[in-house]
N, C-alpha and C positions, 0 to 999 in steps of 0.2 A: 518570469514565472519561477516557481519553485518546483524543481523536478527531483523526487525522491524514489529510490529504490530500498526496499528492505528485504533481507532474507531471514526467514524464521525456521528454526530446527524444531520440528514438532516431535513429540514423543510417539513411537510406533503406535501405541494403543490410542492415541488421540487423532491420528491422521485421518481415519475414515470420517470423523465428525468435525474436523476443524473448520470446514467453510461454513458449517450451521453454527457454530460457536461465534464466529465473526460476523455473521450475517446482519445483526442488528447495527453493529459498529459501521459495517460497509455502507448500508442503507442510509444511516444518518450523516455519514462523511459526504456520500454522494448528493445528498440534499443541501449541503452547505453552499451558499451563494458563490463563494470564490474556489470552489473546488471545480477543476478542469477535468479530471478522471481519477479513478481509484480502483484499479484493475488487480485481480489476483491471478496467479498463475502457479502451476506445481512443476517442479524440476523433473525433466525426463530422466535424468541421471540418478536422482536420490529421491525416492517417494515421500521422504519424511521433510522435504524442504519445499515451503511455500514462499513465493515471492510476491511482494506487493509493489506495484508500480503506480505512483501517485504524482498528481501536480496540482498546484494552487496557484491562483492568478498573481498574487503579489504578497508583500510583507505581511500586510493586514490580514489576508486571508489565511496564510500559513500560521500566523499568530492565533488567529479564531481557532483555528482547528485544534492546535495543541493544547489551548485553554479551554476548550469545550468539555462539557460533562460526559458527552458520549466518548470522547478521546479517552479520558481516565477510565471509564467504565470498560471500555473495550481492551485497554491494556491489562486491567485486573481480570478480564474474562479470559484472555489469552494465557496469562502467566502460568496456570495449572498444567497447560497443554505444552509447554516449551522445555526443551532440554537445555537451552542456553540462551544467553543475552543475543537478541538479534543484531544482525550487522546491517549497516545503513550507509548509503551514499546520499547526500542531501546537497544540492547545488542550485545556485540562482543561475538562470540562463535566459537568453533572449527569446522572445516569442511567446505564444500563448496556445500553440497546437502542434501536433505532429506536422513534420515536413516530409516531402517525398525524397526517397533514397536516389540521389543522383547516379549512383553506380550501376542501378539495377532498375531501368525505366521500362514499363510495359505499356504498350500502346493498343 
């Protein structure tokens, strides 16, 4: 699977409405057949930093995502709300889901 984490620095005046701004992009991506998850979170240390954690089944699914119309539209919708170019980590990893943390087992 492709596992991707992206950090977005959002303008202070756009932070309160950023999730509304990305809602159509989020919904369309989650509906893609090869999307495993597409989850947003907000930094507890920086209220203007939003973090996207996403995964796609394989090369074809990742390629379909970045070539989709909603991907291009989503980037353009975000652009005016951002302070800087987003930072990304994108890696192909084994598996197709989350695994359990071995160091912290709860029974």
